[in-house]
PADREN-573380 format. One record per residue (C-alpha): residue number from 1; residue in three letters; x negated, y, z. Coordinates in pm, 1 decimal, decimal comma. Layout:
N
[atom NUM Ala [X Y Z]];
...
***
This chain:
289
[atom 1 Unk [6485,6 7384,6 -11439,3]];
[atom 2 Unk [6550,6 7078,4 -11593,5]];
[atom 3 Unk [6439,0 6752,3 -11424,6]];
[atom 4 Unk [6130,6 6576,0 -11527,6]];
[atom 5 Unk [6176,0 6273,6 -11763,3]];
[atom 6 Unk [6102,1 5928,5 -11616,2]];
[atom 7 Unk [5785,8 5744,0 -11774,6]];
[atom 8 Unk [5956,5 5443,0 -11967,2]];
[atom 9 Unk [5838,4 5183,8 -11713,1]];
[atom 10 Unk [6004,3 5376,7 -11439,4]];
[atom 11 Unk [6319,3 5439,1 -11634,7]];
[atom 12 Unk [6349,2 5047,7 -11707,7]];
[atom 13 Unk [6274,2 4961,7 -11344,6]];
[atom 14 Unk [6570,8 5221,6 -11238,7]];
[atom 15 Unk [6783,6 5062,3 -11484,7]];
[atom 16 Unk [6707,2 4698,4 -11355,4]];
[atom 17 Unk [6773,5 4847,7 -10980,3]];
[atom 18 Unk [7113,9 4994,0 -11091,7]];
[atom 19 Unk [7210,1 4644,1 -11245,4]];
[atom 20 Unk [7083,2 4471,5 -10936,2]];
[atom 21 Unk [7295,2 4716,4 -10719,4]];
[atom 22 Unk [7604,1 4615,2 -10920,8]];
[atom 23 Unk [7568,1 4236,7 -10920,4]];
[atom 24 Unk [7499,9 4256,0 -10526,4]];
[atom 25 Unk [7812,9 4473,4 -10435,7]];
[atom 26 Unk [8056,3 4447,9 -10714,2]];
[atom 27 Unk [8000,9 4106,9 -10867,3]];
[atom 28 Unk [7855,8 3913,8 -10566,2]];
[atom 29 Unk [7619,4 3750,6 -10797,8]];
[atom 30 Unk [7307,2 3733,2 -10564,0]];
[atom 31 Unk [7090,1 3497,9 -10788,9]];
[atom 32 Unk [7125,8 3735,4 -11060,6]];
[atom 33 Unk [7069,7 4020,1 -10857,7]];
[atom 34 Unk [6724,2 3879,1 -10729,5]];
[atom 35 Unk [6618,7 3818,7 -11086,9]];
[atom 36 Unk [6684,4 4183,8 -11179,5]];
[atom 37 Unk [6501,6 4284,4 -10865,4]];
[atom 38 Unk [6217,0 4077,1 -10981,8]];
[atom 39 Unk [6203,3 4199,9 -11306,2]];
[atom 40 Unk [6197,7 4569,9 -11203,8]];
[atom 41 Unk [5927,0 4485,8 -10950,8]];
[atom 42 Unk [5733,3 4317,1 -11234,0]];
[atom 43 Unk [5741,0 4609,5 -11452,0]];
[atom 44 Unk [5609,6 4871,1 -11186,4]];
[atom 45 Unk [5318,9 4659,0 -11136,6]];
[atom 46 Unk [5093,0 4811,2 -10823,8]];
[atom 47 Unk [5262,6 4938,8 -10509,4]];
[atom 48 Unk [5302,8 5290,9 -10640,0]];
[atom 49 Unk [5167,6 5611,9 -10522,9]];
[atom 50 Unk [5442,4 5855,4 -10632,0]];
[atom 51 Unk [5604,3 6107,2 -10387,8]];
[atom 52 Unk [5932,2 6211,2 -10527,9]];
[atom 53 Unk [6269,4 6031,2 -10521,1]];
[atom 54 Unk [6210,9 5951,2 -10896,7]];
[atom 55 Unk [5889,4 5809,6 -10835,0]];
[atom 56 Unk [5781,3 5412,4 -10898,9]];
[atom 57 Unk [5733,7 5368,1 -10520,8]];
[atom 58 Unk [6074,0 5465,7 -10431,4]];
[atom 59 Unk [6233,0 5272,9 -10705,2]];
[atom 60 Unk [6018,7 4959,9 -10589,7]];
[atom 61 Unk [6117,5 4988,6 -10238,6]];
[atom 62 Unk [6505,7 4999,6 -10335,6]];
[atom 63 Unk [6423,8 4733,3 -10571,9]];
[atom 64 Unk [6283,2 4514,9 -10277,6]];
[atom 65 Unk [6595,2 4617,2 -10022,4]];
[atom 66 Unk [6836,5 4492,0 -10290,1]];
[atom 67 Unk [6641,8 4169,9 -10338,7]];
[atom 68 Unk [6601,5 4090,8 -9934,8]];
[atom 69 Unk [6987,6 4158,6 -9909,7]];
[atom 70 Unk [7061,8 3905,9 -10182,5]];
[atom 71 Unk [6806,8 3654,5 -10058,7]];
[atom 72 Unk [7000,5 3692,6 -9715,6]];
[atom 73 Unk [7335,6 3651,8 -9859,9]];
[atom 74 Unk [7229,5 3308,7 -10011,3]];
[atom 75 Unk [7059,9 3187,9 -9688,9]];
[atom 76 Unk [6737,1 3204,3 -9832,5]];
[atom 77 Unk [6583,3 3420,2 -9550,3]];
[atom 78 Unk [6274,9 3207,9 -9495,5]];
[atom 79 Unk [6168,8 3359,8 -9860,3]];
[atom 80 Unk [6223,3 3692,2 -9784,7]];
[atom 81 Unk [5870,8 3775,2 -9625,1]];
[atom 82 Unk [5661,4 3612,2 -9882,2]];
[atom 83 Unk [5892,5 3728,9 -10176,2]];
[atom 84 Unk [5816,6 4073,3 -10056,8]];
[atom 85 Unk [5449,3 4031,5 -9997,8]];
[atom 86 Unk [5387,2 3939,0 -10362,9]];
[atom 87 Unk [5484,1 4275,5 -10486,5]];
[atom 88 Unk [5269,2 4451,7 -10188,1]];
[atom 89 Unk [5024,7 4207,1 -10126,7]];
[atom 90 Unk [4924,6 4329,9 -9746,9]];
[atom 91 Unk [5157,5 4405,1 -9463,4]];
[atom 92 Unk [5009,7 4732,8 -9413,1]];
[atom 93 Unk [5152,6 4860,3 -9759,0]];
[atom 94 Unk [5497,9 4758,5 -9685,0]];
[atom 95 Unk [5744,3 5064,1 -9708,4]];
[atom 96 Unk [5885,1 5147,3 -9363,0]];
[atom 97 Unk [6248,7 5062,8 -9486,2]];
[atom 98 Unk [6137,7 4715,8 -9596,6]];
[atom 99 Unk [5964,9 4656,6 -9275,7]];
[atom 100 Unk [6259,5 4761,3 -9082,7]];
[atom 101 Unk [6490,4 4517,8 -9307,3]];
[atom 102 Unk [6253,4 4229,8 -9225,9]];
[atom 103 Unk [6234,9 4274,2 -8852,7]];
[atom 104 Unk [6604,0 4298,9 -8814,7]];
[atom 105 Unk [6667,4 4004,5 -9073,4]];
[atom 106 Unk [6400,7 3779,6 -8873,2]];
[atom 107 Unk [6577,9 3894,3 -8547,8]];
[atom 108 Unk [6915,7 3819,3 -8631,6]];
[atom 109 Unk [6809,8 3469,7 -8734,0]];
[atom 110 Unk [6641,3 3430,6 -8413,4]];
[atom 111 Unk [6273,7 3364,0 -8583,8]];
[atom 112 Unk [6107,4 3687,7 -8455,6]];
[atom 113 Unk [5773,3 3516,0 -8459,4]];
[atom 114 Unk [5765,5 3551,7 -8831,7]];
[atom 115 Unk [5716,4 3926,7 -8797,8]];
[atom 116 Unk [5459,0 3913,7 -8520,4]];
[atom 117 Unk [5141,2 3948,6 -8705,2]];
[atom 118 Unk [5288,8 4157,5 -9007,9]];
[atom 119 Unk [5441,5 4416,3 -8763,5]];
[atom 120 Unk [5102,6 4434,9 -8561,0]];
[atom 121 Unk [4904,7 4492,3 -8875,9]];
[atom 122 Unk [5138,4 4775,3 -9005,7]];
[atom 123 Unk [5140,2 4941,1 -8673,0]];
[atom 124 Unk [4758,5 4937,4 -8626,7]];
[atom 125 Unk [4716,2 5080,1 -8975,2]];
[atom 126 Unk [4602,9 5449,3 -8946,3]];
[atom 127 Unk [4777,5 5570,2 -9267,9]];
[atom 128 Unk [5093,9 5430,2 -9104,8]];
[atom 129 Unk [5089,1 5612,9 -8784,8]];
[atom 130 Unk [5127,2 5974,3 -8959,5]];
[atom 131 Unk [5447,4 5850,7 -9121,4]];
[atom 132 Unk [5764,2 5999,2 -8973,0]];
[atom 133 Unk [5925,3 5643,1 -8952,5]];
[atom 134 Unk [5651,8 5504,1 -8736,9]];
[atom 135 Unk [5779,7 5581,0 -8378,4]];
[atom 136 Unk [6127,2 5427,2 -8485,8]];
[atom 137 Unk [5959,7 5109,4 -8594,8]];
[atom 138 Unk [5729,6 5081,9 -8318,1]];
[atom 139 Unk [6037,4 5089,2 -8089,7]];
[atom 140 Unk [6207,0 4824,3 -8322,0]];
[atom 141 Unk [5901,7 4585,2 -8305,2]];
[atom 142 Unk [5907,0 4628,7 -7929,0]];
[atom 143 Unk [6270,9 4549,3 -7872,8]];
[atom 144 Unk [6307,7 4286,0 -8151,2]];
[atom 145 Unk [5988,1 4112,4 -8168,7]];
[atom 146 Unk [5743,2 4136,8 -7865,3]];
[atom 147 Unk [6015,4 4146,0 -7593,1]];
[atom 148 Unk [6224,3 3837,3 -7732,9]];
[atom 149 Unk [5879,1 3644,7 -7753,0]];
[atom 150 Unk [5785,2 3730,6 -7401,0]];
[atom 151 Unk [5488,5 3933,2 -7527,8]];
[atom 152 Unk [5488,9 4170,1 -7215,2]];
[atom 153 Unk [5128,2 4227,0 -7193,0]];
[atom 154 Unk [5088,2 4310,8 -7549,7]];
[atom 155 Unk [5389,7 4538,4 -7555,8]];
[atom 156 Unk [5257,8 4735,2 -7255,8]];
[atom 157 Unk [4914,0 4777,0 -7443,1]];
[atom 158 Unk [5082,6 4877,7 -7746,7]];
[atom 159 Unk [5306,6 5135,7 -7557,4]];
[atom 160 Unk [5005,3 5279,8 -7350,5]];
[atom 161 Unk [4767,5 5306,3 -7663,9]];
[atom 162 Unk [5046,5 5486,8 -7852,2]];
[atom 163 Unk [4991,9 5842,4 -7944,4]];
[atom 164 Unk [5306,1 5929,7 -8085,3]];
[atom 165 Unk [5491,7 5891,5 -7723,1]];
[atom 166 Unk [5496,0 6132,2 -7468,1]];
[atom 167 Unk [5485,1 6047,9 -7097,8]];
[atom 168 Unk [5835,6 6049,8 -7054,7]];
[atom 169 Unk [5871,4 5789,3 -7339,0]];
[atom 170 Unk [5611,6 5573,6 -7226,3]];
[atom 171 Unk [5758,8 5553,1 -6898,6]];
[atom 172 Unk [6071,6 5453,4 -7035,7]];
[atom 173 Unk [5941,7 5220,7 -7245,5]];
[atom 174 Unk [5728,7 5042,0 -6970,2]];
[atom 175 Unk [6038,4 5042,5 -6761,9]];
[atom 176 Unk [6254,0 4834,8 -7030,9]];
[atom 177 Unk [5930,8 4620,0 -7057,6]];
[atom 178 Unk [5927,2 4543,8 -6683,4]];
[atom 179 Unk [6321,0 4492,7 -6682,0]];
[atom 180 Unk [6288,8 4246,3 -6970,9]];
[atom 181 Unk [6001,5 4066,3 -6780,0]];
[atom 182 Unk [6231,8 4017,3 -6481,5]];
[atom 183 Unk [6522,9 3860,6 -6700,0]];
[atom 184 Unk [6249,6 3657,3 -6866,6]];
[atom 185 Unk [6139,5 3525,1 -6524,5]];
[atom 186 Unk [6505,9 3454,6 -6415,1]];
[atom 187 Unk [6595,9 3270,5 -6725,3]];
[atom 188 Unk [6284,0 3058,9 -6686,1]];
[atom 189 Unk [6373,5 2965,6 -6338,1]];
[atom 190 Unk [6746,9 2893,4 -6413,9]];
[atom 191 Unk [6587,5 2679,3 -6703,8]];
[atom 192 Unk [6355,5 2486,0 -6450,7]];
[atom 193 Unk [6635,4 2405,5 -6183,9]];
[atom 194 Unk [6852,7 2283,1 -6486,4]];
[atom 195 Unk [6579,7 2057,8 -6588,2]];
[atom 196 Unk [6520,1 1924,8 -6224,8]];
[atom 197 Unk [6880,3 1878,5 -6182,7]];
[atom 198 Unk [6898,7 1691,2 -6529,7]];
[atom 199 Unk [6595,2 1477,1 -6422,5]];
[atom 200 Unk [6746,2 1396,5 -6080,7]];
[atom 201 Unk [7108,6 1264,9 -6260,6]];
[atom 202 Unk [6896,9 1072,0 -6511,8]];
[atom 203 Unk [6696,1 906,3 -6212,5]];
[atom 204 Unk [7032,5 848,1 -6027,5]];
[atom 205 Unk [7192,5 683,5 -6324,3]];
[atom 206 Unk [6858,1 472,1 -6416,9]];
[atom 207 Unk [6843,0 354,6 -6030,8]];
[atom 208 Unk [7194,0 229,5 -6029,7]];
[atom 209 Unk [7169,3 56,5 -6369,3]];
[atom 210 Unk [6846,2 -95,0 -6241,4]];
[atom 211 Unk [6993,0 -207,7 -5920,9]];
[atom 212 Unk [7280,2 -374,4 -6113,2]];
[atom 213 Unk [7044,8 -550,1 -6359,2]];
[atom 214 Unk [6830,1 -697,9 -6046,3]];
[atom 215 Unk [7152,2 -825,2 -5897,5]];
[atom 216 Unk [7236,1 -987,9 -6206,5]];
[atom 217 Unk [6896,7 -1132,3 -6250,0]];
[atom 218 Unk [6893,7 -1246,5 -5878,7]];
[atom 219 Unk [7214,9 -1445,5 -5940,1]];
[atom 220 Unk [7100,9 -1588,0 -6264,3]];
[atom 221 Unk [6805,3 -1692,2 -6108,0]];
[atom 222 Unk [6980,1 -1874,3 -5800,3]];
[atom 223 Unk [7227,2 -2047,8 -6064,7]];
[atom 224 Unk [6917,0 -2154,1 -6282,8]];
[atom 225 Unk [6747,0 -2300,3 -5973,1]];
[atom 226 Unk [7048,4 -2490,0 -5854,5]];
[atom 227 Unk [7103,6 -2631,1 -6216,9]];
[atom 228 Unk [6734,8 -2721,2 -6225,6]];
[atom 229 Unk [6748,0 -2897,1 -5879,1]];
[atom 230 Unk [7069,1 -3107,6 -5996,5]];
[atom 231 Unk [6916,8 -3218,0 -6320,8]];
[atom 232 Unk [6589,9 -3309,7 -6183,2]];
[atom 233 Unk [6773,5 -3578,1 -6007,6]];
[atom 234 Unk [6835,7 -3725,6 -6327,0]];
[atom 235 Unk [6641,7 -4026,2 -6473,2]];
[atom 236 Unk [6527,2 -3858,7 -6755,6]];
[atom 237 Unk [6246,9 -4113,5 -6817,4]];
[atom 238 Unk [6501,8 -4378,9 -6872,6]];
[atom 239 Unk [6756,9 -4159,8 -7073,5]];
[atom 240 Unk [6441,7 -4069,5 -7313,6]];
[atom 241 Unk [6357,7 -4429,3 -7326,3]];
[atom 242 Unk [6697,1 -4534,2 -7419,8]];
[atom 243 Unk [6725,4 -4273,7 -7689,1]];
[atom 244 Unk [6398,4 -4374,9 -7829,4]];
[atom 245 Unk [6471,6 -4739,7 -7858,9]];
[atom 246 Unk [6797,1 -4645,0 -8002,3]];
[atom 247 Unk [6634,0 -4463,3 -8256,0]];
[atom 248 Unk [6409,8 -4775,2 -8328,5]];
[atom 249 Unk [6711,8 -4985,5 -8362,5]];
[atom 250 Unk [6901,2 -4764,9 -8595,1]];
[atom 251 Unk [6617,6 -4637,3 -8806,4]];
[atom 252 Unk [6323,1 -4886,4 -8784,3]];
[atom 253 Unk [6500,9 -5246,6 -8707,2]];
[atom 254 Unk [6761,4 -5423,1 -8878,8]];
[atom 255 Unk [7035,6 -5541,5 -8625,3]];
[atom 256 Unk [7104,0 -5826,2 -8874,0]];
[atom 257 Unk [6784,8 -5976,7 -8813,4]];
[atom 258 Unk [6783,3 -6261,3 -8548,5]];
[atom 259 Unk [6446,8 -6140,6 -8408,4]];
[atom 260 Unk [6610,3 -5809,2 -8330,9]];
[atom 261 Unk [6905,0 -5964,1 -8101,9]];
[atom 262 Unk [6660,7 -5986,0 -7760,7]];
[atom 263 Unk [6567,6 -5628,0 -7836,4]];
[atom 264 Unk [6906,0 -5498,5 -7881,5]];
[atom 265 Unk [7037,1 -5682,2 -7556,0]];
[atom 266 Unk [6764,6 -5501,3 -7345,1]];
[atom 267 Unk [6822,9 -5191,3 -7490,5]];
[atom 268 Unk [7207,6 -5213,8 -7417,2]];
[atom 269 Unk [7104,8 -5289,2 -7033,7]];
[atom 270 Unk [6863,9 -5014,1 -7022,9]];
[atom 271 Unk [7134,3 -4770,7 -7158,4]];
[atom 272 Unk [7395,0 -4907,7 -6903,4]];
[atom 273 Unk [7167,5 -4831,6 -6618,2]];
[atom 274 Unk [7089,8 -4478,9 -6739,8]];
[atom 275 Unk [7471,1 -4439,6 -6790,4]];
[atom 276 Unk [7545,1 -4560,8 -6436,6]];
[atom 277 Unk [7275,3 -4319,2 -6282,2]];
[atom 278 Unk [7395,1 -4006,6 -6483,2]];
[atom 279 Unk [7764,3 -4024,5 -6412,7]];
[atom 280 Unk [7942,1 -4096,7 -6088,5]];
[atom 281 Unk [8177,4 -4389,7 -6041,4]];
[atom 282 Unk [8488,3 -4177,3 -6050,2]];
[atom 283 Unk [8430,3 -3990,4 -6365,3]];
[atom 284 Unk [8245,8 -4284,6 -6537,5]];
[atom 285 Unk [8381,8 -4361,6 -6876,1]];
[atom 286 Unk [8432,2 -4737,9 -6950,0]];
[atom 287 Unk [8169,8 -4909,4 -7188,6]];
[atom 288 Unk [8252,6 -5188,7 -7408,6]];
[atom 289 Unk [8007,7 -5447,2 -7520,2]];
***
């Protein structure tokens, strides 16, 4: 029998899917590929309810897969989850292939926490539990989201409450969780030991620097004390008085005036006395009248 003809909207979306795949793989034009995927998803509208390989749901899933790969190639992986959810609205309606690709992508870029709530919501949905991909997605969620984040109790609850695993599979997964917990504890101990060594080294360096600084400050204090004790012996009052009188002579008095001569004579005598007190006889420079 001849294959059933596609509806016009699905045919348009399939054509855009083909263009997007060519742009992604052959031409490496990732931005144009994302544009084609967006146009195809917009033409399909809602999540889609078809079941055949030619259904709108299958085409929409393929468009999202191509779009995710194009965004990742442009290093725009932070936009992937929000970009996908604008076409499926809630995490529970994500196709298994899209959810798998998102988990692997965010695990590769070491951001598994992005998929923590999304994956949990998808796995709790009763309709998704009947899908054949459920067990593989549950295993993927355990290994790439819960265990890298150290969510061991949540992982154990999820495995024990899962009906798709038999007792042997449950024991295998619980053993994997226990092993991952031990590795996590060892890494934490090594990390704490490294931090303690770094803190001890920092304290040692700071202690040596503090000791050197304290020594320098002690020497500086002794030098200042010695200088202050030396300068305290100098006749500061006489020197200040001489400087003040010199200021009065130069600025306020007229040296050519006869009334200024006695005052200037006393000033010279006072300046000589201060000079003799400051400098020793050996290093005293000659003073001329």
